[in-house]
C-alpha positions as CSV (number, residue, x, y, z in Angstrom):
1,M,0.0,0.0,0.0
2,R,1.4,3.4,-0.9
3,V,0.8,6.8,0.6
4,P,0.5,9.5,-2.0
5,A,2.0,12.9,-1.4
6,P,-1.0,14.4,0.5
7,A,-3.0,11.4,1.4
8,F,-3.2,7.7,1.6
9,L,-4.5,5.7,-1.4
10,L,-7.4,3.7,0.0
11,L,-10.7,2.3,-1.1
12,L,-14.2,3.1,-0.2
13,A,-16.5,0.1,-0.3
14,L,-19.4,2.3,-0.9
15,L,-18.8,4.2,-3.8
16,P,-17.4,5.2,-4.0
17,L,-16.9,8.8,-2.6
18,P,-18.7,9.3,-2.6
19,C,-20.5,8.5,-5.1
20,P,-23.7,7.0,-9.0
21,R,-23.4,8.4,-12.4
22,A,-19.8,9.6,-12.9
23,A,-20.6,13.0,-14.2
24,P,-23.6,15.3,-14.9
25,M,-24.9,14.8,-18.4
26,E,-26.6,17.3,-20.7
27,G,-28.4,15.0,-23.0
28,P,-27.2,11.6,-24.2
29,L,-23.5,11.1,-24.6
30,T,-21.6,8.6,-26.7
31,D,-19.4,6.2,-24.8
32,R,-16.3,8.1,-25.9
33,E,-17.7,11.4,-24.8
34,L,-18.6,9.9,-21.4
35,A,-15.1,8.5,-21.1
36,V,-13.4,11.8,-22.0
37,R,-15.5,13.7,-19.4
38,Y,-14.8,11.2,-16.7
39,L,-11.1,10.9,-17.3
40,Q,-10.8,14.7,-17.3
41,R,-12.9,15.2,-14.2
42,Y,-11.0,12.7,-12.1
43,G,-7.5,13.6,-13.2
44,Y,-6.5,11.0,-15.8
45,L,-6.7,13.3,-18.8
46,T,-5.9,17.0,-19.2
47,A,-8.5,19.2,-20.6
48,T,-6.0,20.8,-23.0
49,N,-5.7,17.6,-25.1
50,P,-7.0,18.1,-28.6
51,G,-10.7,17.4,-28.8
52,G,-11.6,14.4,-30.9
53,Q,-8.1,13.0,-31.5
54,M,-6.9,12.4,-27.9
55,E,-5.4,9.1,-27.1
56,L,-7.4,7.2,-24.4
57,E,-5.6,3.9,-24.0
58,T,-3.0,5.1,-21.5
59,P,-5.5,7.1,-19.2
60,L,-8.0,4.2,-19.5
61,K,-5.3,1.8,-18.2
62,A,-4.5,4.1,-15.4
63,L,-8.2,4.3,-14.4
64,Q,-8.6,0.6,-14.7
65,K,-5.6,0.0,-12.5
66,Q,-7.0,2.4,-9.9
67,L,-10.4,0.7,-9.9
68,G,-9.0,-2.8,-9.9
69,L,-10.4,-3.6,-13.3
70,P,-8.6,-5.6,-16.1
71,E,-6.1,-3.2,-17.7
72,T,-7.2,-3.5,-21.3
73,G,-6.9,0.2,-22.2
74,E,-10.2,-0.2,-24.0
75,L,-13.6,1.3,-23.3
76,D,-15.1,-2.1,-22.4
77,A,-18.3,-2.9,-20.4
78,P,-16.7,-3.1,-16.9
79,T,-15.1,0.3,-17.4
80,L,-18.2,1.9,-18.7
81,T,-20.2,0.5,-15.8
82,A,-17.7,1.9,-13.3
83,M,-17.8,5.3,-15.0
84,R,-21.6,5.4,-14.6
85,A,-21.5,4.5,-10.9
86,P,-22.1,7.0,-8.2
87,R,-18.8,8.0,-6.5
88,C,-16.8,10.4,-4.4
89,G,-15.9,13.7,-6.0
90,V,-12.3,13.7,-5.1
91,P,-10.0,13.2,-8.1
92,D,-8.1,9.9,-8.3
93,V,-5.1,11.6,-10.0
94,G,-3.8,15.1,-9.3
95,G,-5.6,17.6,-7.2
96,Y,-5.4,16.6,-3.5
97,T,-2.4,14.3,-4.2
98,T,-0.4,17.2,-5.4
99,F,0.0,18.5,-1.8
100,P,3.6,18.2,-0.7
101,G,4.4,15.4,1.8
102,R,1.8,13.3,3.6
103,P,-0.6,15.8,5.3
104,T,-1.9,14.8,8.7
105,W,-3.3,16.7,11.7
106,D,-0.7,17.9,14.1
107,H,-3.0,16.9,17.0
108,T,-5.2,13.8,17.5
109,D,-8.0,15.3,19.6
110,L,-10.0,16.7,16.7
111,T,-13.2,18.7,16.9
112,Y,-16.1,19.1,14.4
113,R,-19.3,21.0,13.9
114,V,-22.4,20.2,11.7
115,V,-23.2,23.5,10.0
116,N,-26.6,22.5,8.7
117,Y,-28.8,19.5,8.2
118,S,-30.5,17.7,5.3
119,P,-34.3,17.5,5.4
120,D,-34.0,13.8,4.4
121,L,-33.3,12.7,7.9
122,D,-34.0,13.9,11.4
123,V,-31.3,15.8,13.3
124,A,-30.6,12.9,15.7
125,S,-30.2,10.4,12.9
126,I,-27.7,12.7,11.1
127,D,-25.7,13.3,14.2
128,D,-25.6,9.6,14.9
129,A,-24.4,8.8,11.3
130,F,-21.5,11.3,11.6
131,S,-20.6,10.1,15.1
132,R,-20.5,6.4,13.9
133,A,-18.5,7.4,10.8
134,F,-15.8,9.1,12.9
135,G,-15.9,6.1,15.2
136,M,-14.8,3.8,12.3
137,W,-11.5,5.6,12.3
138,S,-11.1,6.2,16.1
139,N,-11.6,2.5,16.7
140,V,-8.3,1.7,15.0
141,A,-6.2,4.8,15.4
142,P,-5.3,7.1,18.4
143,L,-7.8,9.8,17.4
144,T,-10.8,11.3,19.1
145,F,-13.5,13.4,17.6
146,T,-15.5,15.9,19.8
147,R,-18.5,17.8,18.6
148,Q,-18.3,21.4,19.4
149,E,-21.1,23.9,18.9
150,Q,-19.1,27.1,19.3
151,G,-15.6,28.4,18.6
152,N,-13.1,27.2,16.1
153,V,-13.2,23.5,15.0
154,D,-11.0,21.3,12.8
155,I,-13.8,19.9,10.6
156,L,-16.8,21.7,9.4
157,I,-19.6,19.5,8.0
158,Q,-22.3,20.9,5.7
159,F,-24.9,20.0,3.1
160,G,-25.1,22.0,-0.1
161,S,-26.1,21.8,-3.7
162,Q,-24.6,23.0,-6.9
163,N,-22.4,26.1,-6.1
164,H,-22.1,25.8,-2.4
165,G,-19.3,28.2,-1.6
166,D,-16.0,26.3,-2.2
167,S,-15.4,26.7,-5.9
168,Y,-16.0,23.0,-6.5
169,P,-19.8,22.8,-7.3
170,F,-21.7,19.6,-7.1
171,D,-23.4,18.2,-10.2
172,G,-26.9,17.5,-9.1
173,K,-28.6,14.2,-8.4
174,N,-26.8,10.9,-8.9
175,G,-23.3,12.0,-9.7
176,V,-20.7,13.2,-7.1
177,L,-22.1,12.4,-3.7
178,A,-19.7,14.4,-1.5
179,H,-16.2,15.6,-1.2
180,A,-13.8,16.5,1.6
181,F,-10.5,18.4,2.0
182,G,-7.4,16.9,3.5
183,P,-5.5,18.2,6.6
184,G,-3.7,21.5,6.1
185,T,-3.5,25.2,7.1
186,Y,-6.4,26.6,5.1
187,S,-9.7,27.2,6.9
188,I,-11.3,24.7,4.6
189,N,-8.9,21.9,5.2
190,G,-10.6,18.9,6.8
191,D,-14.1,20.1,5.9
192,A,-16.6,17.6,4.4
193,H,-19.4,18.6,2.1
194,F,-22.4,16.5,1.1
195,D,-24.6,17.0,-2.0
196,E,-28.1,18.0,-0.8
197,D,-29.5,17.0,-4.2
198,E,-28.9,13.4,-3.3
199,F,-31.5,11.5,-1.1
200,W,-29.8,10.6,2.2
201,T,-30.9,7.5,4.1
202,Q,-30.0,5.5,7.2
203,G,-29.3,2.4,5.2
204,G,-30.1,0.9,1.8
205,G,-33.1,1.5,-0.4
206,N,-33.6,4.3,-2.8
207,G,-30.8,6.7,-1.7
208,Y,-27.4,6.8,-0.3
209,S,-26.3,5.8,3.2
210,L,-25.1,9.0,5.0
211,F,-23.1,6.9,7.4
212,I,-21.1,5.1,4.6
213,V,-20.5,8.2,2.6
214,A,-19.4,10.1,5.7
215,A,-17.0,7.4,6.8
216,H,-15.4,7.6,3.4
217,E,-15.2,11.4,3.3
218,F,-13.8,11.6,6.9
219,G,-11.0,9.3,5.7
220,H,-10.1,12.1,3.3
221,S,-10.4,14.6,6.1
222,L,-7.8,12.6,8.0
223,G,-5.4,12.4,5.1
224,L,-6.3,9.2,3.2
225,D,-6.7,9.2,-0.6
226,H,-8.6,6.7,-2.7
227,S,-7.7,3.0,-2.7
228,S,-7.6,0.7,-5.7
229,I,-8.8,-2.2,-3.6
230,Q,-12.5,-3.1,-4.3
231,G,-14.2,-3.5,-0.9
232,A,-12.1,-1.0,0.9
233,L,-14.0,2.0,2.4
234,M,-11.7,4.3,0.5
235,Y,-12.5,2.9,-2.9
236,P,-13.8,5.8,-5.0
237,T,-17.2,4.5,-6.0
238,Y,-20.3,3.9,-3.8
239,S,-21.7,0.5,-2.9
240,Y,-24.0,-0.2,0.1
241,Q,-22.8,-2.5,2.8
242,A,-25.3,-3.5,5.5
243,N,-22.6,-4.1,8.1
244,L,-19.8,-1.8,7.1
245,Q,-16.3,-2.7,8.4
246,L,-13.0,-1.2,7.6
247,H,-10.9,-3.3,5.1
248,S,-7.4,-4.2,6.2
249,D,-6.2,-1.7,3.5
250,D,-8.1,1.1,5.3
251,V,-6.7,0.1,8.7
252,A,-3.2,0.0,7.3
253,G,-3.5,3.4,5.8
254,I,-4.8,5.2,8.8
255,Q,-2.4,3.5,11.1
256,D,0.5,4.4,8.8
257,L,-0.5,8.1,9.2
258,Y,-1.4,8.1,12.9
259,G,-0.2,4.8,14.5
260,Q,-2.2,2.1,16.2
261,R,-4.8,2.7,18.9
262,A,-3.8,1.5,22.3
263,G,-6.3,0.0,24.7
264,P,-10.0,-0.6,24.1
265,Q,-11.7,0.7,21.1
266,S,-13.6,4.0,21.2
267,D,-17.3,3.7,21.5
268,S,-18.0,6.4,18.9
269,G,-16.3,9.3,17.3
270,R,-15.7,12.6,19.0
271,L,-15.3,15.8,16.9
272,A,-13.4,19.3,15.9
273,R,-11.6,22.8,16.2
274,K,-11.4,25.3,13.3
275,K,-9.1,27.8,11.8
276,G,-11.4,30.3,10.2
277,Q,-14.1,30.7,7.6
278,S,-12.4,31.8,4.4
279,S,-12.2,29.3,1.6
280,Q,-10.3,31.4,-1.0
281,Q,-7.2,29.9,-2.5
282,S,-8.3,26.6,-1.0
283,P,-6.9,23.2,-1.8
284,L,-8.7,20.7,-4.1
285,P,-11.3,18.5,-2.5
286,I,-11.3,14.8,-2.7
287,H,-14.4,12.7,-3.4
C-alpha cells in the first residue's frame, strides 16, 4: 500500500466517494464522450488535449488499475459500468495528491461542527451517522472526535447543492455524492461537504447511506486518498454494505499516518476545532 503525497490511497467500499453516475450529463453522450469527461474530471486526462483525437488507451489503463479492473486500455463494459457508478468527487489523480508530503493533523484530539442538516433525515439520525462514521477511524487509530457547537473547530460538515461556496460545485442528483479536504493550514482543510441534491438515508433502499459516505469522506479529512482495492472503504465508488467494516487496507492506511490505537476501542467518534471561515485559495477536495 502506498501513501500519496498528500493522502493515503485507499478504497471506499461504498462508492465510492462518494459517489452514482460519474458526471452530470446534458443529453445523451456517446461512450467516448462519457469517457473523456470522466477521465478529465478525475485527473486521468488533461482538458488541454485536442478534442476528438486524444489518445485514451493510457489514461484508461490508469483508471482501470486504480479501480482494480482488467487493464485493457479499452472502453469495455466493466469500465463503462464503473464510469456510470455514483462516486466520491475527489479526483483519483492530481488535485489533492499534489499537496507536498503526507498531510496529517498535528494533533489527534479533533473537533467538528455540523453547520446545517439535510431534510432527508431527522437531526438525531444525522448526528448519529456522523458520530459512527468518525468512530470507524477512532476505533483503530489514536484519534478522538469531539462535537463542538461554538468556537473554532477542525472539521466543518455541511450539506449544499450545486455552487455551495467552495469553488467546487456539485453536479446534481446521482453524480458526485460528497467531497472532503485533507489536513492542512487553510480554513477549509478537513471540511466535508455532502450534496443536498442526493437523497440521504440511514441504510439501503432508494438513496445513499449517509453513514457510509461520511465514513469515506472523513477518511479524506484525515489524510487518506482513494484505494484501488475493491471492498475498501476508501475505494472511490459507492456501494451499500449493511454491516460496514474497515478493510485491512483502510486500517493499514490510517495507522500508517497516525499509528495504532492503544487500549480498548472507542465507542464512537468525537469531533473538531477550526481555523477560520475563508475558503479562498483553498486546496482541491477529494471525493
